[in-house]
N, CA, C and O atoms as a CHARMM CRD file, in Angstrom:
* protein
*
  388
    1    1 MET  N     67.45600 -85.32300  36.02300 PROA 1      0.00000
    2    1 MET  CA    68.16100 -86.35100  36.74200 PROA 1      0.00000
    3    1 MET  C     67.18400 -87.48600  37.02400 PROA 1      0.00000
    4    1 MET  O     66.05500 -87.25500  37.45600 PROA 1      0.00000
    5    2 THR  N     67.62700 -88.70000  36.77500 PROA 2      0.00000
    6    2 THR  CA    66.80300 -89.87300  37.01800 PROA 2      0.00000
    7    2 THR  C     67.48400 -90.75400  38.06100 PROA 2      0.00000
    8    2 THR  O     68.66400 -91.08400  37.94200 PROA 2      0.00000
    9    3 LEU  N     66.72000 -91.12800  39.08200 PROA 3      0.00000
   10    3 LEU  CA    67.20400 -92.00800  40.13800 PROA 3      0.00000
   11    3 LEU  C     66.24800 -93.18000  40.25500 PROA 3      0.00000
   12    3 LEU  O     65.04200 -93.02200  40.07000 PROA 3      0.00000
   13    4 SER  N     66.77200 -94.33600  40.55600 PROA 4      0.00000
   14    4 SER  CA    65.93900 -95.51900  40.79100 PROA 4      0.00000
   15    4 SER  C     66.02500 -95.86100  42.26900 PROA 4      0.00000
   16    4 SER  O     67.11200 -95.84400  42.84600 PROA 4      0.00000
   17    5 LYS  N     64.89200 -96.17200  42.88600 PROA 5      0.00000
   18    5 LYS  CA    64.87400 -96.50400  44.30500 PROA 5      0.00000
   19    5 LYS  C     64.56800 -97.98300  44.47200 PROA 5      0.00000
   20    5 LYS  O     63.57100 -98.48900  43.95700 PROA 5      0.00000
   21    6 TYR  N     65.44000 -98.66400  45.19800 PROA 6      0.00000
   22    6 TYR  CA    65.27700-100.09100  45.46300 PROA 6      0.00000
   23    6 TYR  C     65.13900-100.31900  46.96000 PROA 6      0.00000
   24    6 TYR  O     65.82200 -99.68500  47.76400 PROA 6      0.00000
   25    7 HSD  N     64.26200-101.21700  47.31500 PROA 7      0.00000
   26    7 HSD  CA    64.06000-101.60700  48.71100 PROA 7      0.00000
   27    7 HSD  C     64.69800-102.96500  48.93600 PROA 7      0.00000
   28    7 HSD  O     64.56400-103.87300  48.11600 PROA 7      0.00000
   29    8 GLU  N     65.37900-103.08900  50.03600 PROA 8      0.00000
   30    8 GLU  CA    65.89000-104.37900  50.47500 PROA 8      0.00000
   31    8 GLU  C     65.25100-104.68800  51.81600 PROA 8      0.00000
   32    8 GLU  O     64.36600-103.95600  52.25900 PROA 8      0.00000
   33    9 THR  N     65.67100-105.73400  52.45700 PROA 9      0.00000
   34    9 THR  CA    65.05200-106.19000  53.69700 PROA 9      0.00000
   35    9 THR  C     64.85000-105.06300  54.69300 PROA 9      0.00000
   36    9 THR  O     63.73200-104.84100  55.15800 PROA 9      0.00000
   37   10 GLU  N     65.90700-104.35500  55.02300 PROA 10     0.00000
   38   10 GLU  CA    65.80900-103.30400  56.02600 PROA 10     0.00000
   39   10 GLU  C     66.25500-101.93900  55.51500 PROA 10     0.00000
   40   10 GLU  O     66.20400-100.96100  56.26100 PROA 10     0.00000
   41   11 LYS  N     66.68200-101.85200  54.28500 PROA 11     0.00000
   42   11 LYS  CA    67.26200-100.61000  53.78800 PROA 11     0.00000
   43   11 LYS  C     66.70100-100.24000  52.43000 PROA 11     0.00000
   44   11 LYS  O     66.18600-101.08300  51.69600 PROA 11     0.00000
   45   12 GLU  N     66.81300 -98.95700  52.11400 PROA 12     0.00000
   46   12 GLU  CA    66.41300 -98.43700  50.82100 PROA 12     0.00000
   47   12 GLU  C     67.60700 -97.69700  50.22600 PROA 12     0.00000
   48   12 GLU  O     68.29100 -96.94000  50.91300 PROA 12     0.00000
   49   13 TYR  N     67.84000 -97.92800  48.95400 PROA 13     0.00000
   50   13 TYR  CA    68.95400 -97.28700  48.27700 PROA 13     0.00000
   51   13 TYR  C     68.47500 -96.64700  46.99200 PROA 13     0.00000
   52   13 TYR  O     67.55700 -97.14200  46.33900 PROA 13     0.00000
   53   14 LEU  N     69.11100 -95.53200  46.63600 PROA 14     0.00000
   54   14 LEU  CA    68.90900 -94.91300  45.34000 PROA 14     0.00000
   55   14 LEU  C     70.06000 -95.31700  44.44500 PROA 14     0.00000
   56   14 LEU  O     71.19200 -95.47400  44.90400 PROA 14     0.00000
   57   15 VAL  N     69.76600 -95.48600  43.15700 PROA 15     0.00000
   58   15 VAL  CA    70.81600 -95.78700  42.17800 PROA 15     0.00000
   59   15 VAL  C     70.91500 -94.59400  41.23300 PROA 15     0.00000
   60   15 VAL  O     69.93300 -94.19300  40.60800 PROA 15     0.00000
   61   16 PHE  N     72.10200 -94.04400  41.14300 PROA 16     0.00000
   62   16 PHE  CA    72.40800 -92.93900  40.24000 PROA 16     0.00000
   63   16 PHE  C     73.33600 -93.48800  39.17000 PROA 16     0.00000
   64   16 PHE  O     74.48500 -93.82700  39.45300 PROA 16     0.00000
   65   17 ASP  N     72.84200 -93.57600  37.94800 PROA 17     0.00000
   66   17 ASP  CA    73.62900 -94.11100  36.83100 PROA 17     0.00000
   67   17 ASP  C     74.24500 -92.94300  36.07500 PROA 17     0.00000
   68   17 ASP  O     73.53200 -92.14700  35.46500 PROA 17     0.00000
   69   18 SER  N     75.56300 -92.84300  36.11400 PROA 18     0.00000
   70   18 SER  CA    76.26700 -91.73000  35.47200 PROA 18     0.00000
   71   18 SER  C     76.06100 -91.70000  33.96700 PROA 18     0.00000
   72   18 SER  O     76.11700 -90.63000  33.36000 PROA 18     0.00000
   73   19 SER  N     75.82400 -92.84900  33.35700 PROA 19     0.00000
   74   19 SER  CA    75.63400 -92.87600  31.90800 PROA 19     0.00000
   75   19 SER  C     74.25300 -92.36500  31.50400 PROA 19     0.00000
   76   19 SER  O     74.02800 -92.06800  30.33100 PROA 19     0.00000
   77   20 LYS  N     73.32700 -92.25900  32.45700 PROA 20     0.00000
   78   20 LYS  CA    71.97100 -91.78500  32.16000 PROA 20     0.00000
   79   20 LYS  C     71.71400 -90.37500  32.67400 PROA 20     0.00000
   80   20 LYS  O     70.63900 -89.82100  32.44600 PROA 20     0.00000
   81   21 ASN  N     72.67700 -89.79700  33.35500 PROA 21     0.00000
   82   21 ASN  CA    72.51500 -88.47200  33.94200 PROA 21     0.00000
   83   21 ASN  C     73.69400 -87.59000  33.57300 PROA 21     0.00000
   84   21 ASN  O     74.84900 -88.00000  33.69100 PROA 21     0.00000
   85   22 SER  N     73.40000 -86.38400  33.13000 PROA 22     0.00000
   86   22 SER  CA    74.47900 -85.44600  32.80800 PROA 22     0.00000
   87   22 SER  C     74.82900 -84.57100  34.00700 PROA 22     0.00000
   88   22 SER  O     75.90400 -83.97300  34.04100 PROA 22     0.00000
   89   23 GLU  N     73.94000 -84.48900  34.98200 PROA 23     0.00000
   90   23 GLU  CA    74.18200 -83.67600  36.17100 PROA 23     0.00000
   91   23 GLU  C     75.10500 -84.39900  37.13800 PROA 23     0.00000
   92   23 GLU  O     75.23900 -85.62200  37.09900 PROA 23     0.00000
   93   24 ALA  N     75.72600 -83.63300  37.99200 PROA 24     0.00000
   94   24 ALA  CA    76.58500 -84.20000  39.03000 PROA 24     0.00000
   95   24 ALA  C     75.83000 -84.22700  40.35100 PROA 24     0.00000
   96   24 ALA  O     74.94800 -83.40400  40.59400 PROA 24     0.00000
   97   25 LEU  N     76.18200 -85.16900  41.18500 PROA 25     0.00000
   98   25 LEU  CA    75.60300 -85.22900  42.53300 PROA 25     0.00000
   99   25 LEU  C     76.38300 -84.27900  43.43000 PROA 25     0.00000
  100   25 LEU  O     77.58400 -84.45300  43.63600 PROA 25     0.00000
  101   26 THR  N     75.70600 -83.28900  43.95200 PROA 26     0.00000
  102   26 THR  CA    76.34300 -82.33700  44.85600 PROA 26     0.00000
  103   26 THR  C     76.04300 -82.73900  46.29900 PROA 26     0.00000
  104   26 THR  O     75.10300 -83.49700  46.53800 PROA 26     0.00000
  105   27 PRO  N     76.81200 -82.25500  47.25400 PROA 27     0.00000
  106   27 PRO  CA    76.50700 -82.56600  48.65900 PROA 27     0.00000
  107   27 PRO  C     75.09000 -82.14700  49.06900 PROA 27     0.00000
  108   27 PRO  O     74.43800 -82.84700  49.84500 PROA 27     0.00000
  109   28 GLY  N     74.61600 -81.01900  48.55500 PROA 28     0.00000
  110   28 GLY  CA    73.25800 -80.57400  48.86500 PROA 28     0.00000
  111   28 GLY  C     72.20100 -81.53600  48.34200 PROA 28     0.00000
  112   28 GLY  O     71.22400 -81.82600  49.03100 PROA 28     0.00000
  113   29 LEU  N     72.39600 -82.02700  47.13200 PROA 29     0.00000
  114   29 LEU  CA    71.45200 -83.00100  46.57300 PROA 29     0.00000
  115   29 LEU  C     71.48500 -84.30000  47.36100 PROA 29     0.00000
  116   29 LEU  O     70.44000 -84.88300  47.64800 PROA 29     0.00000
  117   30 LEU  N     72.67900 -84.75200  47.71000 PROA 30     0.00000
  118   30 LEU  CA    72.79100 -85.99300  48.48100 PROA 30     0.00000
  119   30 LEU  C     72.05300 -85.87100  49.81100 PROA 30     0.00000
  120   30 LEU  O     71.33300 -86.78900  50.20700 PROA 30     0.00000
  121   31 ARG  N     72.22500 -84.75300  50.49800 PROA 31     0.00000
  122   31 ARG  CA    71.53300 -84.55700  51.78000 PROA 31     0.00000
  123   31 ARG  C     70.02700 -84.54400  51.58100 PROA 31     0.00000
  124   31 ARG  O     69.29100 -85.15300  52.35700 PROA 31     0.00000
  125   32 SER  N     69.56700 -83.85500  50.54900 PROA 32     0.00000
  126   32 SER  CA    68.11400 -83.78700  50.34500 PROA 32     0.00000
  127   32 SER  C     67.54200 -85.13400  49.91900 PROA 32     0.00000
  128   32 SER  O     66.42600 -85.46800  50.31600 PROA 32     0.00000
  129   33 PHE  N     68.25600 -85.90400  49.13700 PROA 33     0.00000
  130   33 PHE  CA    67.76700 -87.21400  48.72700 PROA 33     0.00000
  131   33 PHE  C     67.69600 -88.18500  49.89800 PROA 33     0.00000
  132   33 PHE  O     66.76900 -88.99100  49.98100 PROA 33     0.00000
  133   34 CYS  N     68.65800 -88.11600  50.79200 PROA 34     0.00000
  134   34 CYS  CA    68.72500 -89.07800  51.89400 PROA 34     0.00000
  135   34 CYS  C     67.92800 -88.65500  53.12500 PROA 34     0.00000
  136   34 CYS  O     67.80800 -89.43500  54.06900 PROA 34     0.00000
  137   35 SER  N     67.39100 -87.46300  53.13800 PROA 35     0.00000
  138   35 SER  CA    66.65700 -86.97300  54.30000 PROA 35     0.00000
  139   35 SER  C     65.38200 -87.77600  54.53500 PROA 35     0.00000
  140   35 SER  O     64.57100 -87.95000  53.62500 PROA 35     0.00000
  141   36 ARG  N     65.21700 -88.25500  55.74100 PROA 36     0.00000
  142   36 ARG  CA    64.03700 -89.04500  56.08400 PROA 36     0.00000
  143   36 ARG  C     62.78000 -88.18900  56.14000 PROA 36     0.00000
  144   36 ARG  O     61.70500 -88.63000  55.73400 PROA 36     0.00000
  145   37 ASN  N     62.91400 -86.96900  56.64200 PROA 37     0.00000
  146   37 ASN  CA    61.74700 -86.11900  56.85100 PROA 37     0.00000
  147   37 ASN  C     61.38500 -85.25600  55.65400 PROA 37     0.00000
  148   37 ASN  O     60.21100 -84.94400  55.45200 PROA 37     0.00000
  149   38 PHE  N     62.36600 -84.86800  54.86300 PROA 38     0.00000
  150   38 PHE  CA    62.09200 -83.93200  53.79000 PROA 38     0.00000
  151   38 PHE  C     62.51400 -84.41100  52.41500 PROA 38     0.00000
  152   38 PHE  O     62.29900 -83.70300  51.43100 PROA 38     0.00000
  153   39 GLY  N     63.09800 -85.57400  52.31800 PROA 39     0.00000
  154   39 GLY  CA    63.61900 -86.04300  51.03700 PROA 39     0.00000
  155   39 GLY  C     63.00900 -87.35900  50.60900 PROA 39     0.00000
  156   39 GLY  O     61.86600 -87.67400  50.93900 PROA 39     0.00000
  157   40 ILE  N     63.78600 -88.11300  49.87700 PROA 40     0.00000
  158   40 ILE  CA    63.33600 -89.38300  49.31600 PROA 40     0.00000
  159   40 ILE  C     63.52800 -90.51600  50.32200 PROA 40     0.00000
  160   40 ILE  O     62.92900 -91.58000  50.16700 PROA 40     0.00000
  161   41 ASN  N     64.33800 -90.30800  51.33300 PROA 41     0.00000
  162   41 ASN  CA    64.62800 -91.28000  52.38700 PROA 41     0.00000
  163   41 ASN  C     65.40400 -92.47300  51.82800 PROA 41     0.00000
  164   41 ASN  O     64.82800 -93.43300  51.31500 PROA 41     0.00000
  165   42 SER  N     66.69000 -92.38300  51.94200 PROA 42     0.00000
  166   42 SER  CA    67.55800 -93.43700  51.45200 PROA 42     0.00000
  167   42 SER  C     68.74400 -93.58400  52.38900 PROA 42     0.00000
  168   42 SER  O     69.25600 -92.59300  52.91000 PROA 42     0.00000
  169   43 GLN  N     69.18700 -94.82500  52.60500 PROA 43     0.00000
  170   43 GLN  CA    70.36300 -95.06100  53.43200 PROA 43     0.00000
  171   43 GLN  C     71.64500 -94.68500  52.70200 PROA 43     0.00000
  172   43 GLN  O     72.67300 -94.43300  53.33000 PROA 43     0.00000
  173   44 GLY  N     71.58300 -94.65000  51.39400 PROA 44     0.00000
  174   44 GLY  CA    72.75200 -94.30800  50.60900 PROA 44     0.00000
  175   44 GLY  C     72.40700 -94.27600  49.13400 PROA 44     0.00000
  176   44 GLY  O     71.30700 -94.64300  48.72000 PROA 44     0.00000
  177   45 ILE  N     73.36700 -93.83100  48.35900 PROA 45     0.00000
  178   45 ILE  CA    73.19000 -93.75100  46.91000 PROA 45     0.00000
  179   45 ILE  C     74.29200 -94.55900  46.24900 PROA 45     0.00000
  180   45 ILE  O     75.47800 -94.31600  46.47000 PROA 45     0.00000
  181   46 LEU  N     73.88700 -95.51900  45.43800 PROA 46     0.00000
  182   46 LEU  CA    74.84000 -96.29000  44.65200 PROA 46     0.00000
  183   46 LEU  C     75.10300 -95.50800  43.37600 PROA 46     0.00000
  184   46 LEU  O     74.18200 -95.21900  42.61200 PROA 46     0.00000
  185   47 VAL  N     76.34900 -95.17300  43.15300 PROA 47     0.00000
  186   47 VAL  CA    76.73800 -94.44500  41.95100 PROA 47     0.00000
  187   47 VAL  C     77.35200 -95.43800  40.98900 PROA 47     0.00000
  188   47 VAL  O     78.41600 -96.00000  41.24600 PROA 47     0.00000
  189   48 VAL  N     76.66500 -95.64800  39.87300 PROA 48     0.00000
  190   48 VAL  CA    77.13300 -96.56700  38.83500 PROA 48     0.00000
  191   48 VAL  C     77.84600 -95.73300  37.78500 PROA 48     0.00000
  192   48 VAL  O     77.22500 -94.87100  37.16500 PROA 48     0.00000
  193   49 PRO  N     79.14500 -95.96900  37.56800 PROA 49     0.00000
  194   49 PRO  CA    79.87600 -95.15900  36.59800 PROA 49     0.00000
  195   49 PRO  C     79.46100 -95.47800  35.16700 PROA 49     0.00000
  196   49 PRO  O     78.93000 -96.55300  34.88500 PROA 49     0.00000
  197   50 SER  N     79.71000 -94.53500  34.27600 PROA 50     0.00000
  198   50 SER  CA    79.42900 -94.77800  32.86400 PROA 50     0.00000
  199   50 SER  C     80.43100 -95.79900  32.34300 PROA 50     0.00000
  200   50 SER  O     81.51500 -95.95000  32.90600 PROA 50     0.00000
  201   51 PRO  N     80.07200 -96.50700  31.25900 PROA 51     0.00000
  202   51 PRO  CA    80.98800 -97.51700  30.72100 PROA 51     0.00000
  203   51 PRO  C     82.34500 -96.94600  30.30900 PROA 51     0.00000
  204   51 PRO  O     83.34000 -97.67000  30.29700 PROA 51     0.00000
  205   52 ALA  N     82.39500 -95.65700  29.97100 PROA 52     0.00000
  206   52 ALA  CA    83.65600 -95.04100  29.55100 PROA 52     0.00000
  207   52 ALA  C     84.64200 -94.93400  30.70500 PROA 52     0.00000
  208   52 ALA  O     85.85500 -94.92700  30.49800 PROA 52     0.00000
  209   53 GLU  N     84.11200 -94.85100  31.92600 PROA 53     0.00000
  210   53 GLU  CA    84.98800 -94.76700  33.09100 PROA 53     0.00000
  211   53 GLU  C     85.50900 -96.16700  33.41600 PROA 53     0.00000
  212   53 GLU  O     84.75000 -97.13600  33.41600 PROA 53     0.00000
  213   54 ASN  N     86.76800 -96.26000  33.68500 PROA 54     0.00000
  214   54 ASN  CA    87.37500 -97.55700  33.98800 PROA 54     0.00000
  215   54 ASN  C     87.57700 -97.64200  35.50400 PROA 54     0.00000
  216   54 ASN  O     88.69900 -97.56100  36.00300 PROA 54     0.00000
  217   55 THR  N     86.46100 -97.80800  36.22200 PROA 55     0.00000
  218   55 THR  CA    86.50800 -97.83400  37.68200 PROA 55     0.00000
  219   55 THR  C     85.77300 -99.05900  38.20200 PROA 55     0.00000
  220   55 THR  O     85.34900 -99.91600  37.42700 PROA 55     0.00000
  221   56 ALA  N     85.62700 -99.13200  39.50100 PROA 56     0.00000
  222   56 ALA  CA    84.87600-100.22800  40.12600 PROA 56     0.00000
  223   56 ALA  C     83.44600-100.20400  39.60200 PROA 56     0.00000
  224   56 ALA  O     83.00100 -99.17700  39.09000 PROA 56     0.00000
  225   57 PRO  N     82.70800-101.32300  39.72000 PROA 57     0.00000
  226   57 PRO  CA    81.35400-101.37600  39.17300 PROA 57     0.00000
  227   57 PRO  C     80.41200-100.34300  39.78700 PROA 57     0.00000
  228   57 PRO  O     79.49100 -99.87500  39.11700 PROA 57     0.00000
  229   58 TYR  N     80.62700 -99.98600  41.04000 PROA 58     0.00000
  230   58 TYR  CA    79.82700 -98.94800  41.67900 PROA 58     0.00000
  231   58 TYR  C     80.46400 -98.56000  43.00000 PROA 58     0.00000
  232   58 TYR  O     81.33100 -99.25700  43.52700 PROA 58     0.00000
  233   59 LYS  N     80.00800 -97.42400  43.52200 PROA 59     0.00000
  234   59 LYS  CA    80.42400 -97.03100  44.86900 PROA 59     0.00000
  235   59 LYS  C     79.18900 -96.58500  45.63300 PROA 59     0.00000
  236   59 LYS  O     78.18800 -96.18900  45.03500 PROA 59     0.00000
  237   60 LEU  N     79.26100 -96.65100  46.92600 PROA 60     0.00000
  238   60 LEU  CA    78.14100 -96.31900  47.79800 PROA 60     0.00000
  239   60 LEU  C     78.48500 -95.06200  48.57000 PROA 60     0.00000
  240   60 LEU  O     79.50300 -95.00600  49.26000 PROA 60     0.00000
  241   61 LEU  N     77.61900 -94.03700  48.45100 PROA 61     0.00000
  242   61 LEU  CA    77.83200 -92.76800  49.12900 PROA 61     0.00000
  243   61 LEU  C     76.79300 -92.56800  50.22300 PROA 61     0.00000
  244   61 LEU  O     75.64600 -92.99300  50.09000 PROA 61     0.00000
  245   62 ASP  N     77.20600 -91.91800  51.30500 PROA 62     0.00000
  246   62 ASP  CA    76.24800 -91.54800  52.34100 PROA 62     0.00000
  247   62 ASP  C     75.72000 -90.13900  52.05300 PROA 62     0.00000
  248   62 ASP  O     76.03600 -89.56100  51.01300 PROA 62     0.00000
  249   63 PHE  N     74.92800 -89.59200  52.95800 PROA 63     0.00000
  250   63 PHE  CA    74.28900 -88.30400  52.71700 PROA 63     0.00000
  251   63 PHE  C     75.29100 -87.14900  52.62900 PROA 63     0.00000
  252   63 PHE  O     74.95200 -86.08600  52.10900 PROA 63     0.00000
  253   64 SER  N     76.50100 -87.33500  53.11800 PROA 64     0.00000
  254   64 SER  CA    77.52200 -86.28400  53.06200 PROA 64     0.00000
  255   64 SER  C     78.39500 -86.37700  51.81400 PROA 64     0.00000
  256   64 SER  O     79.22200 -85.50000  51.56400 PROA 64     0.00000
  257   65 GLY  N     78.21300 -87.42800  51.04100 PROA 65     0.00000
  258   65 GLY  CA    79.03900 -87.63700  49.85900 PROA 65     0.00000
  259   65 GLY  C     80.26600 -88.46400  50.12500 PROA 65     0.00000
  260   65 GLY  O     81.10700 -88.63100  49.24100 PROA 65     0.00000
  261   66 ASN  N     80.38600 -88.99200  51.34100 PROA 66     0.00000
  262   66 ASN  CA    81.51500 -89.85400  51.68300 PROA 66     0.00000
  263   66 ASN  C     81.25900 -91.26900  51.19600 PROA 66     0.00000
  264   66 ASN  O     80.14500 -91.78400  51.29500 PROA 66     0.00000
  265   67 GLU  N     82.29700 -91.88300  50.67400 PROA 67     0.00000
  266   67 GLU  CA    82.16200 -93.27500  50.24600 PROA 67     0.00000
  267   67 GLU  C     82.14500 -94.16300  51.48400 PROA 67     0.00000
  268   67 GLU  O     83.00600 -94.04400  52.35600 PROA 67     0.00000
  269   68 ILE  N     81.16800 -95.04500  51.55200 PROA 68     0.00000
  270   68 ILE  CA    81.03700 -95.93600  52.70300 PROA 68     0.00000
  271   68 ILE  C     81.20100 -97.37900  52.24800 PROA 68     0.00000
  272   68 ILE  O     81.10200 -97.68800  51.06100 PROA 68     0.00000
  273   69 SER  N     81.45100 -98.24700  53.20400 PROA 69     0.00000
  274   69 SER  CA    81.69600 -99.64800  52.85900 PROA 69     0.00000
  275   69 SER  C     80.41700-100.30500  52.34800 PROA 69     0.00000
  276   69 SER  O     79.30900 -99.97000  52.76600 PROA 69     0.00000
  277   70 LEU  N     80.60600-101.22700  51.45300 PROA 70     0.00000
  278   70 LEU  CA    79.49200-101.93300  50.83400 PROA 70     0.00000
  279   70 LEU  C     78.95500-102.97500  51.80400 PROA 70     0.00000
  280   70 LEU  O     79.70700-103.57000  52.57600 PROA 70     0.00000
  281   71 ASP  N     77.65000-103.18600  51.75600 PROA 71     0.00000
  282   71 ASP  CA    77.04000-104.22900  52.57400 PROA 71     0.00000
  283   71 ASP  C     76.25900-105.16500  51.66400 PROA 71     0.00000
  284   71 ASP  O     76.15800-104.92000  50.46200 PROA 71     0.00000
  285   72 LYS  N     75.71000-106.22700  52.22100 PROA 72     0.00000
  286   72 LYS  CA    75.03500-107.21800  51.37500 PROA 72     0.00000
  287   72 LYS  C     73.79400-106.63600  50.70900 PROA 72     0.00000
  288   72 LYS  O     73.44700-107.04400  49.60100 PROA 72     0.00000
  289   73 GLU  N     73.11300-105.68400  51.36700 PROA 73     0.00000
  290   73 GLU  CA    71.93600-105.07400  50.75400 PROA 73     0.00000
  291   73 GLU  C     72.31800-104.22600  49.53800 PROA 73     0.00000
  292   73 GLU  O     71.63200-104.26200  48.51700 PROA 73     0.00000
  293   74 SER  N     73.40900-103.46700  49.64600 PROA 74     0.00000
  294   74 SER  CA    73.82900-102.64400  48.50600 PROA 74     0.00000
  295   74 SER  C     74.28900-103.52600  47.34500 PROA 74     0.00000
  296   74 SER  O     74.04500-103.19600  46.18400 PROA 74     0.00000
  297   75 ARG  N     74.94300-104.62900  47.64500 PROA 75     0.00000
  298   75 ARG  CA    75.34900-105.56000  46.58200 PROA 75     0.00000
  299   75 ARG  C     74.12600-106.17200  45.89500 PROA 75     0.00000
  300   75 ARG  O     74.10800-106.34500  44.67600 PROA 75     0.00000
  301   76 SER  N     73.11200-106.49500  46.68700 PROA 76     0.00000
  302   76 SER  CA    71.88200-107.05200  46.13200 PROA 76     0.00000
  303   76 SER  C     71.17300-106.04200  45.23300 PROA 76     0.00000
  304   76 SER  O     70.65900-106.40200  44.17400 PROA 76     0.00000
  305   77 VAL  N     71.14600-104.78500  45.65400 PROA 77     0.00000
  306   77 VAL  CA    70.53800-103.73500  44.83900 PROA 77     0.00000
  307   77 VAL  C     71.29400-103.58400  43.53200 PROA 77     0.00000
  308   77 VAL  O     70.67600-103.46800  42.47400 PROA 77     0.00000
  309   78 PHE  N     72.62400-103.58300  43.58400 PROA 78     0.00000
  310   78 PHE  CA    73.41100-103.45800  42.36400 PROA 78     0.00000
  311   78 PHE  C     73.14200-104.62000  41.41700 PROA 78     0.00000
  312   78 PHE  O     73.02500-104.41400  40.20800 PROA 78     0.00000
  313   79 GLU  N     73.04300-105.82300  41.94100 PROA 79     0.00000
  314   79 GLU  CA    72.74500-106.98900  41.09400 PROA 79     0.00000
  315   79 GLU  C     71.37000-106.85700  40.44100 PROA 79     0.00000
  316   79 GLU  O     71.21100-107.18000  39.26400 PROA 79     0.00000
  317   80 LYS  N     70.39000-106.39100  41.18600 PROA 80     0.00000
  318   80 LYS  CA    69.04800-106.17300  40.60700 PROA 80     0.00000
  319   80 LYS  C     69.11600-105.13700  39.49400 PROA 80     0.00000
  320   80 LYS  O     68.52900-105.31900  38.42700 PROA 80     0.00000
  321   81 TYR  N     69.83400-104.05100  39.74900 PROA 81     0.00000
  322   81 TYR  CA    69.95000-102.99800  38.74800 PROA 81     0.00000
  323   81 TYR  C     70.66400-103.50900  37.50500 PROA 81     0.00000
  324   81 TYR  O     70.23400-103.23600  36.38400 PROA 81     0.00000
  325   82 ARG  N     71.74000-104.23900  37.69600 PROA 82     0.00000
  326   82 ARG  CA    72.52000-104.76500  36.57100 PROA 82     0.00000
  327   82 ARG  C     71.71400-105.74400  35.72900 PROA 82     0.00000
  328   82 ARG  O     71.88800-105.81500  34.51300 PROA 82     0.00000
  329   83 LYS  N     70.83300-106.49600  36.37800 PROA 83     0.00000
  330   83 LYS  CA    70.00900-107.48500  35.67100 PROA 83     0.00000
  331   83 LYS  C     68.70700-106.88900  35.15100 PROA 83     0.00000
  332   83 LYS  O     67.83500-107.61900  34.68000 PROA 83     0.00000
  333   84 ASN  N     68.56900-105.56000  35.23400 PROA 84     0.00000
  334   84 ASN  CA    67.38300-104.84500  34.76200 PROA 84     0.00000
  335   84 ASN  C     66.09900-105.26100  35.47000 PROA 84     0.00000
  336   84 ASN  O     65.02500-105.23400  34.86900 PROA 84     0.00000
  337   85 ILE  N     66.19700-105.64100  36.72400 PROA 85     0.00000
  338   85 ILE  CA    64.99700-105.91100  37.52000 PROA 85     0.00000
  339   85 ILE  C     64.40000-104.56100  37.88300 PROA 85     0.00000
  340   85 ILE  O     65.11400-103.70000  38.39700 PROA 85     0.00000
  341   86 PRO  N     63.11800-104.35000  37.63200 PROA 86     0.00000
  342   86 PRO  CA    62.52400-103.02800  37.85900 PROA 86     0.00000
  343   86 PRO  C     62.66200-102.56200  39.31000 PROA 86     0.00000
  344   86 PRO  O     62.54800-103.35900  40.24000 PROA 86     0.00000
  345   87 PRO  N     62.90900-101.26100  39.49100 PROA 87     0.00000
  346   87 PRO  CA    63.02000-100.71400  40.84200 PROA 87     0.00000
  347   87 PRO  C     61.64800-100.55100  41.49300 PROA 87     0.00000
  348   87 PRO  O     60.61400-100.69700  40.84100 PROA 87     0.00000
  349   88 SER  N     61.66000-100.24700  42.78000 PROA 88     0.00000
  350   88 SER  CA    60.42800 -99.95800  43.50000 PROA 88     0.00000
  351   88 SER  C     59.80900 -98.66900  42.98100 PROA 88     0.00000
  352   88 SER  O     58.59300 -98.58200  42.81000 PROA 88     0.00000
  353   89 ASN  N     60.63900 -97.67600  42.73300 PROA 89     0.00000
  354   89 ASN  CA    60.20400 -96.36500  42.22500 PROA 89     0.00000
  355   89 ASN  C     61.27400 -95.81700  41.30700 PROA 89     0.00000
  356   89 ASN  O     62.45700 -96.13100  41.44100 PROA 89     0.00000
  357   90 VAL  N     60.83800 -94.99400  40.37600 PROA 90     0.00000
  358   90 VAL  CA    61.77100 -94.20400  39.56600 PROA 90     0.00000
  359   90 VAL  C     61.45700 -92.75400  39.87700 PROA 90     0.00000
  360   90 VAL  O     60.30300 -92.32900  39.80800 PROA 90     0.00000
  361   91 ILE  N     62.48300 -92.00100  40.21800 PROA 91     0.00000
  362   91 ILE  CA    62.30300 -90.63300  40.65100 PROA 91     0.00000
  363   91 ILE  C     62.97000 -89.71400  39.66000 PROA 91     0.00000
  364   91 ILE  O     64.12600 -89.91500  39.28600 PROA 91     0.00000
  365   92 TYR  N     62.23800 -88.70500  39.23700 PROA 92     0.00000
  366   92 TYR  CA    62.78000 -87.70200  38.32900 PROA 92     0.00000
  367   92 TYR  C     62.94100 -86.40800  39.11100 PROA 92     0.00000
  368   92 TYR  O     61.98200 -85.91100  39.70200 PROA 92     0.00000
  369   93 TYR  N     64.12600 -85.87300  39.11500 PROA 93     0.00000
  370   93 TYR  CA    64.41300 -84.66100  39.85600 PROA 93     0.00000
  371   93 TYR  C     64.80200 -83.58600  38.85100 PROA 93     0.00000
  372   93 TYR  O     65.69200 -83.79300  38.02600 PROA 93     0.00000
  373   94 PHE  N     64.15000 -82.46100  38.92000 PROA 94     0.00000
  374   94 PHE  CA    64.43700 -81.35100  38.01600 PROA 94     0.00000
  375   94 PHE  C     65.00100 -80.20100  38.83000 PROA 94     0.00000
  376   94 PHE  O     64.37800 -79.74900  39.79000 PROA 94     0.00000
  377   95 ASN  N     66.16500 -79.73500  38.45300 PROA 95     0.00000
  378   95 ASN  CA    66.80300 -78.63800  39.14900 PROA 95     0.00000
  379   95 ASN  C     66.59500 -77.38400  38.33400 PROA 95     0.00000
  380   95 ASN  O     67.08300 -77.27700  37.21000 PROA 95     0.00000
  381   96 GLU  N     65.87300 -76.43800  38.89600 PROA 96     0.00000
  382   96 GLU  CA    65.64700 -75.16600  38.19600 PROA 96     0.00000
  383   96 GLU  C     66.79100 -74.22600  38.49200 PROA 96     0.00000
  384   96 GLU  O     67.09500 -73.94800  39.65200 PROA 96     0.00000
  385   97 ASN  N     67.42300 -73.73700  37.44200 PROA 97     0.00000
  386   97 ASN  CA    68.53800 -72.79600  37.62600 PROA 97     0.00000
  387   97 ASN  C     68.06900 -71.39000  37.45000 PROA 97     0.00000
  388   97 ASN  O     68.86100 -70.45500  37.56700 PROA 97     0.00000
């Protein structure tokens, strides 16, 4: 699983691109990614659908997997991602089964 981390003025977001990842985001993964003390520390995860999906350009999830309203920072992160502006960090997560 590959995630990109972007920093904005006061917030940090992870971008999960469905076209680049075959794994699904589970509630457990979302909690661990967003955890300030034990995870990657993110206010939310922007889920970018694959081009085959005919949906909105992206959605923003909180640590519980609930879709939350978009804010100007999340829109800015999506624009950076869409324009291929490099992220602050690229995180590779390997799930051992």
